[in-house]
N, C-alpha and C positions, 0 to 999 in steps of 0.2 A: 307097687301100685299104680293104676290107671289114675288121670287126671280126671275131673269132673268138670262139666259146663258152669261154670260161675255166670257168667251172663250174656244176653243177647242183645245186639243194639244192629238195628238198619237205620239207614237215612235217604224215608222218600227221594230229599232233595239233596243233592250232593253241597254240602256245603251246610247244611242249613242243620237242628238239633237233631239229634239222635233221637230217636223210638225205643224204645226198650220192648222186647217182648218173649211171652212165656217158652215158645217154642217156633221153630220156623221149618220149612219144606226146605231141603238142597236140592236142585233141579240140578240139569247138565249144567246148564249157565249163573248159576248162583241161587239166589233167592229173590222172587219174584219182583218184588219193592221194594228192594235198597236200590239207593240211587237207578229211581224210574224215570226222574226228572232231574237238568240242570240247569244252571243259570246262566248266560250270556251276556255280552255287557258290547259296548262300540267297538263295530269293528266282527261281530261274531263271536268274538274271543270268549272262551270260557272262562267262567270269576268261580271262585269256592270261598273258602275261609283264610288265603295266603294272602288276598286283595282283601278281601270286606269279609273281618273278623265278625259284622256284626249282625252277619247270615244266622251263625250260632244262636243267634237270638230271636228266631223265629220259631215255633213250632207247627209241624205238619201230622198232617193226618191222612192218607192218602188210603181207599176203599180200591183196589183191584177187579173188585168183583162187578160194583157200580161206577164207576169212573168219578169218585168223588172225592174234594183235593180240599183241605180246608189250610188255612193257614190262621195260624192265631198272632199276637207280635206281642210287643212287651206293654204297651201303653192300653191292651184291650180291645185292638182294633181286630176284626174278625176280617178273611177272605175267603168265603167259601164256592160251589157248584160242585156243579157236574163237567170234569173235562172235554172242552171239542176241542181239535187240533187246527190248524189251519198252512201256511206257507210250508215249504221243507227248507231244511237248512242243517247244512256240516259242519260239524264241530271238531278242534282240531284237541285230539285229547293227548297233549306229551305225546308227541309224534303219529297218532292216530286218530284215523278219520270215522269220526261218528254222525252217523244218522240219526235226524229229529224231525217232528216236526214244531213251529213255535203254538203253545197253549194258547186259546183262545180265552177270555176273560177276565177277573177283576187282578189275579195274580201278578204278573206285570206289573201292573199300575200301582198294586200295593207295596210292593217290595224297591220298584223305583222313590214312594214317596219317605218310605222309611229308610233308607238308604242316603238320597240326595242327587242321585246320577242315574241314568237311562238305564235300566236291565231287564230283559227279556226271561221268560219262562219256558225252555222246549222240552219234549216229553221225548226219546229214546223210541226209535221206528224198533230195535228190537232189546228184547227184556234182558238185561246180565249186561249191557253194552257199555255202562255208563259208570262200571267201574274202571281206578286207574290201570290197571294190568290186564284189562280184555277181561280173558276167560277165568283169570287168576281170580275169582269172586269171593274167597274164599279167605280172610285174614282170621289169625290167634295168637293170641298174647296170655302170660302165664300172670297170673297176681305174683308170681313169685318174684318176675320181673320188674313190676311196678313196684313191690317192697326194696328190689337190689337199685330199684332207682332212686327213692328216695333216701335210701342211706348213702347213696353214693352224691346224693344233691343237699345232704345232712337237715332235711327241715324233718321235725315231728307229726305232723300231719300226713295223710298218706295222700298219693298223687292218685285221685281222680281217671279212673280208666276210661273216660269220656276223653279226654284230649286226646287219643290216639286212634276213634273213631275204625274199632273192631269189629266184625262182626259176632266171633265166641272170646270170652274170655272161659281160661282154664284154671281152677285149683287142685293145689294136691301134688303139684310138682313141682320141682325146682326151679331156682331163678335161672332163666335162658333156656332150660331145657328142651324147650320148645323147638331152641338150633340143630337141635339134633334129632331133631323127624328130616331135617332140608336129604330127598331123596327118598323118603319114605312112604309109605303109603301107612296111610290114621284114619283110624276108623272113632267118628264122631256120632254119637248116639246110632243111626241107624244108617245113618251114612260111610263111606267112605275117603278119604282127600287124596292125593299126591301134593307133599307139601316139597313145593320147587325151590322155596331163595328167602331170603333175610325183607323185611318189611324196612327198607331207608326210610329217615322221618324229614321230614319238613318242620319250618316256624307257628305253621298250624297248630303242631302239638305244646306251643308254649304259649297258649291262648285257655283261657277261663274257661269250657264247654257251654259256660248258660250268657256269661257278656261280652266274651271274643278278644276281652281285652288281655295283651303278652304279662303273664303275671309268674313263669316257672322259664327259667333259660335250661331246658329241656336239651338242645341241641347243644351247647353249650355242657351239660352233665355228660351228658353221650360220646361226643368227644376225646373227654377226661376220661371216664371209666372205661369205655370199649373201646378204647383207642388200636388198642393190638389184638382183638377180634376180629378174625377172617369170615368174612362175608362179601354175600351175592352184592349186597346195598351198602351204600357209605352211612354211618352214625344209623347202623343197625337197632332194632326194639321188634321184636316181633317178629310172625313169619306170615307167606302168603303161600294159597293152594288152589291146585284147580278138584272139581267135583268129579269124582273116579266111576262114585255105584251112590246116586240119587238116595234122599233119605229124610226123613223127620231127624231134629233135634233141638232135646228139649236141656231144660233146664235139667242139673241133675244129671244128666246121661254122663255115661264115663268117655271119657278119651283116652285112647291107649293105641301106641305103635305095632303095625299087623306084621 
């Protein structure tokens, strides 16, 4: 039986709160609104949930059509307006240079006040450039894998999928069955993606997806129960893919290897 899309989430700003979607359009570069912006600190260093878990407390609304951006903070403070860009900057994304422009407006100041250190907001020049693996802009995780982690962690409550910040969740397949798709094309709704590798996990997954506080030792759990898995990246949990055929993907759509 084919799987089905169980959730869709995007992050308009890398490292900030995820935004659930009913449907998205997969373009050759991924989803237009996903990781459209990122945050840098002193020296232009890329910052995300690894260094600043509190970024996940900032809710974001981004409208690509009219360039309106809204940051909502836990204390009720809001920074909003129409995005204008200024000085060009280049940010190192794990060894890959990404061109961007500093965003002019209230957002950098609001982030700085909230976090307590100087931060600046950057918009990527090229849509889709702000994901970790470049054009590998699709990430997939099954609900079965989440259940396997829950069992391995020995906890009673479900593992929140938002910890893993994946574009698509898939239900109706076995635990880690998505690993078997590596090297194959998979139809996802109206689109087709080429699954290229495992998604290696980092410390961000140990953080609560709303507070940013570390409260589940996901990396220790993965190191224990997946230590003997042959994978393209260490601590594998989920897979990443590139878009082969663009198309619309909605909740409930089928997911099946071709």
